[in-house]
N, C-alpha and C positions, 0 to 999 in steps of 0.2 A: 318543613322539610320532611320528605317521606323516604323511607328506605326499608330494607329488610334486615332484621337483626338475626344473627346466627349465634346459637349457643352450642358449645361443644363440651364433650367429655373425652378424656384421653386415656388410652390404654397403651402401655409400653410392652413390647414383646422382644425377648432375646432368646438365646440358646436354651435357657432354663425354663422358659414359659412366659406367661403374660402377667402383668401387674393387675391389681384391682383397678376398677374404673375410677378415675379422678372425680372430684366434685364438678358440677357444671360451672363453667366460666360465667363472667358477667355479660357476655354477648359482644359481638362485634357488628358494627353497622356496615352492611354491604352496600356500596355506592355503585350505581350503574348509570348509563346514559338516560336522559329524560325521555318521556313519551313524546311522540311527534306532536307538533302544534295542530290544532283543530279549528274548525269553523272559520276557514278563510272566507272573508266577505268583501265583496266589491263595495266601495263607498261611491254610490251613484251621484252624490252631491258634488263630488270632485272629478270623477272619471269623465273624460270627454275625448275628443279626437286627438288631443295633444298630451294628456296627462292620465295616468292610471294610479289609483290609490285603493289599497285594500288593508284590511285588518285581520287579526287572528287571535285565538286564545291559546293558553298553554294546555298541554295534555293533562291527564289526571295526575301523573306522578312526575316529580322533578328528579327522580332516580336517587334521592337522598342527598342531593347537593343542589343549591339554588341555580336556576338558569342564569347564565351570564350574558348571553346574547343570542342573536339569530342570524342565519344567512339565507339569502333568497337566490333561487335559480329560476330561469325562465325559458320557455320555448318560444323562439323568435317567429312563431307562426309557421314553422317549417318542420315540426316534430323533432328538432334537435335541441336538447337541453344545454344551457350554458350558465355557469356561475355568473351572478350579477353583482351581489354586494354582500359583504359579511360585516360583523361587528355592530349589527343593528341592536340598539338597546331598548327600543320600544316595540310594541306589538302592532306596528303600522308600517307600511312601505308605500312610498310615492315615487314614481318615475316619470320622466318626460323624455324617455328614449326617443330616437327617431321612430315614431309610430306611423303605421299605414292605416288610414281610415278604412273601416270595414273589415279589418283582420281580427282574428281571435287570438289573443296571447294567453298562454298558460303560465302560471307561477306556482312554485312550491317553496316551502319553508322548512328549515331544520332548526331545532333548539340545541344550545350547547351548554353543558355544565362542566364541572371540573374533570369529569371522566372523558367527555367527548361529545360528538354530535348524535342527535336522535336520528331515527329513520326519517325519511322525508314525509311531509304531510301529503294528504290527498290534494292534488293540484286544483287550483281554481282557474276557470276559463273566463276571460274578460274580453268583450268585444269593444273595439274603439269605434265611436260613432260621433 
């Protein structure tokens, strides 16, 4: 688990002035969304005219909270992005959507931790053939 620790000192101020600075606290772990998934890779051994399969890796940081799952969106070969599936627990996606041979489909992935979803990954383009 990766995250950013924040250490603080407190000064209290009122009508009469400011207090001395407190001792530094123990630190608090700041949890943020994970980095985007990376290295989306077509699995050429599986991808064909009827099936597309690709894999990915986690980004460098999980944001301080383990990645829970992933969601995939795709471009239907029309430059219009549509949510396809969420709750994916492994770093692999396989689909046999009604695919048109010779079209290029684009997919993007987001990772989710306890805070929320990452930014989208760099899309992968896969030609059905």
